[in-house]
N, C-alpha and C positions, 0 to 999 in steps of 0.2 A: 354507638360509635359511628361516625360518618365514614362511609367507604372512601378509600384513597382514590385520587384522581376523579373526584366527583364531576359528573356531567350534568348538564341541564336536563331535568326530568321532562318526559313527555307530559302534555296536558292530560291529566287523568280523566277518564270517562267511567272510572270504577267508584261507586258509592261505598259499597261494603265488599271487600274481597273475600273470597271463599278460601278459608284456611284448611278445610278438611282435606285429608289424604286417605287413600286406600292402599293397604299393604296386605297382599294375599287374601283379599276379600274382606278384611277387617277395616272398618271405617274409624279413623281417628279424628277428633274434632279439630286438631291442628298438628303440625309436624314436629312438635317439641316434646321429647321423652325424657324422663328422668333416668340416667344411666345407672346400671348395676353397680353396687358396691359403694354408692355415694348417697343413696336415698333410703337406705334401710328397707322397710316394707311399707313406706308411704306415710303412715300415721306419726312417725317420728317428727315429721314436718308440720303436723297439724298445729294451728295456732300461729304459724309463721307466714303461711300463704294459703290462698284458695286452691286446694289441691284438685278441685273439679275443673280448673282451667286448663290443666295439662292434657296433652294428647294421650300420653301413656305413662305408666310407671313400670320400670324394669327392676325386679327385685334384687336384693343382695344375692350373691351366688349361693345356690343350694345344691346339696348333694343327698344321695339316698339316705345315708346315716349321718348322725350328728358329727360335727368336727369342732374341736377346741381351738384350732388356729395355731399360728406360730408363737413361740416364745420370744422374749426379748423385744427390742424396738420394732414397731410395725410401720411407722411413718417417719419420713425424713424429707424435710423441705430442700429444694434446690433453687438456684436463682430463677428458673424458668419453668418450675413445675413441682411435682411431688412424687417421691418414691414410696411405694407401699409394698409390704410383705405381710399381709393379713393372714394368709393361710386358709382362706375359705371357711372361717368360723361361722357355723350356722347350726340351727336346731335339727336339721334333717327334713326330708320331704313330708313324712307323716305328721310331724308336729306343725310344720308350716301349714298344711292343708287344714288341720284342725284349729289351730290357735291364731294364725295370722291372716289366712285368705279371707274369712268372712268380713273382717274389718277392711281389708284392702279392697275388696269387691265393692263395698259401700261408698268408697271415695269418689267413684265416677269414671276415672280414666281407664283406658284399655290396660288389662293386667297381663304383663309379660314376665315369665319366670326364667331367670338365668340359671341354666342347669349345667352342673359340672359333674365329673366322675373320674375315677381312677382306672376303671376297666369298662369295656364295651357293655358287659353285663350290667354294671351298676347304672349306666346311662339308661339302658333299655328298661330296667325295672322301675327306675325313678319316673321315667316318662309314662310307663304303664299306669302308675299311681296317679300321676297328674292328669292322665286322660279321663279319669273318673271324676275330676273336679271341675270347677267353673273357670279355671285359667283360660285365657283367650289365646295365648301364644307362648311358645317356648323359644327363648334365645339360647341356643346350644353353645356353650363355652367350650371350645376345643383347645384352649390354651392351657390344658392340664397335663400332667405327666402320666403316661400310660405305664402302669407298674408292671404290666406283662411284656412290655417292650424295653425294659431296662431303663425306664424313666423318660424316654423320649416323648416330648409333647406331641399330642394327637394332631394339633393344628399345623405342624411343621412339614408333614408328609401327605401328599394327596390321598394315597391309598388308605392311610390310617384315618384321615379325616372323613373319607367317604364311608369307612366302616362304621363309624359312630352315627353318621347321618342315616344310614341304611337301617341300623339296628333300631334307632328311635322312630324312624318312619314307619316301621312294622307295627308299632303299638300306639302311635300318635297320628290321628287323622286331621287334627287342627293345623293351622298355619305354623310353620317351622322356619325360624330365622337362625342362621349360623353366625356366630360372632368370630371373626377372623383374627388370627395373630400376625402382627406386622413383622414378626421375627422369622417367618417362613422364608426359606431360600427362594422359592418361586411361588409367590402369592397368587399369581394368575392361575397356576396349575391346581392349587388347593381350591380356589374359588370354583374352577370348572368342575373339579371332582365333586364338590359339595352340591352344585346344581345338578349334576348328572345323577347324584344320589337322591334327588328329589327335595332339596332345600328350596323353600318358597321365596326366601329373601336372605340378604347377607347384611350384617352390621360390621363396620370397621372404622377404626381399628381398636383392638385391645391395646394394653400397655406395651411399651418397648422394654426389652430386657436391659437392666442397667445395674449400677452398684455405687456405693459410697464407702469411703474409708475414714474412720475417726483418726485424725492426725495426733491426738493426744494419747489414746490407748494403742495406736498403731495397729489397729485391727479393723476388719470390715464391720460396718455398722449393723448389718443384718445377720441373723443366725445362719440363713441359707445363702449368704453372700449376695446372690443376685436378687433383684427386686423389680417391680414393674414401674416404669416412668410414665406419668400422665402430666397434663398441664399444657400451657401455651407453647412450650418448647417443641412439642411433637406435632402441633397443628399443621404446619406446612407439609410435613411428611405424610400425615393421615390424609390430607386433602389431595396430595398427588396420587396416593393409592386408590382413593375413591374415583378420581379421574381415570386412572388406568383400567379399573375393573368395569367401569361403565362401558368401556369398549370391548370387554371380554365376555360379559354375561348379559342375559336378558331379564334377570329378576330384579325386583326393587333393592335399592341400596340404602342403608341407613348410615349416615356419616357421623363419626365422633372422634374426639381426640383434641383436647385443648380448647374447646369452645368457651370463650370467656365474655362474649358480648354478641350483639345482634349482627354486627358485620362478619364475625366469624361464622355464624350460623348460615347466614346468607351465602357465603363462599361455597359451603358444602351443597346447599340447594342449587346454586348456580352451576356447580360442577356435575350435577346430575342425581344427586341423593334426593330421595322422595321425603325423607325426614332426617332429624338430627337428634342425637342424645347428648345431654349436657351432664357433666359429671363433677369432677373435683372442684370446679369453680364455685359450685353451690355451697361448699364448706365456708368460703369467705363471704359469699353474697347469696343468702337463701332465696331472695326474691329475684334472682337473675332470670329464671325461666319465664315467669309472667312478663318480665320486661322484654325478653326476646320475643315472645308471642306478639306483644304489642308493637314491637319494632318492626317485625316482619309484615304485619298488617299495614303499618304506616308506610313502609317502603313500597309494598305492592300498590297501595293507593296512590302514592306519589308518582310512580312510574307506569301507572295504567295497567297493572297486571291483575287479572281477574281471578286466577286460580293458582295454587301452589305449583301444579305440574307445568304451568306456563313460565315459571321462574327460570328453569334450566336453560342454559346457553347451548346445550347439546341437542342435537337432532339426529335421529336415526334414518338411514337411507334404505334399510331393508328390514 
């Protein structure tokens, strides 16, 4: 996609731009990461694309114990996105480590585990098991209900979010990225709390809470009524949140939410994100991520940008 209001590019002096990025000490070959929940455990896409070309793969959401997920409809298409109510169906951390991780490790990209839980204790125990494995990084999903707090989502409250980060940090000494919920009343406060609790990076945003009603049955589509909205409709909102948090915290930001082409990805990188995650768009276009990687390289060469970190239009004064 050609960016809107295209300007005449500078005469490039860059032969081969450096697409590599460093997040919390881990080197990614490029800034494009497969988002959690849309890419399985990697090998589901083998045969469709060269998985080694990706910067990283973020696993489907995992919990300490196996989960069956939600009953009834799980996906519902909207004019500008996708509603999902999967319910974190997964085999549990021990089975993942034994059966999925070895094959995922062989694919080449950085391995990131998206970790969820219903209690702080579950998060901590799951992280303790992962610490004994070859996983490179945890992406802490705090958009889950805290059963001990009456079902309030961990990521909506700064103190609750910090409690999870602190518990995991005690047993996990590798890079820790926290995935933020856009539904938080004060996202800046949640971000600050996570960083104060020693999060190394933040990814944003997770899905927006939404719903749909079947006009023929005259009932909500989903069993639990509310579902998560992803897709192009949320991208301008996600982009604004990345812009806002860049001013608020000093840790690397990974942007996601509705990225469907190279122009979308470039917006997040220009806004200050060091990397991007591509999610639901891969369902319709499995080759999208390699195309985005190539498109970023082409853009950098065209505009004379040597490194990914030089793409950002933001600059820090302190």
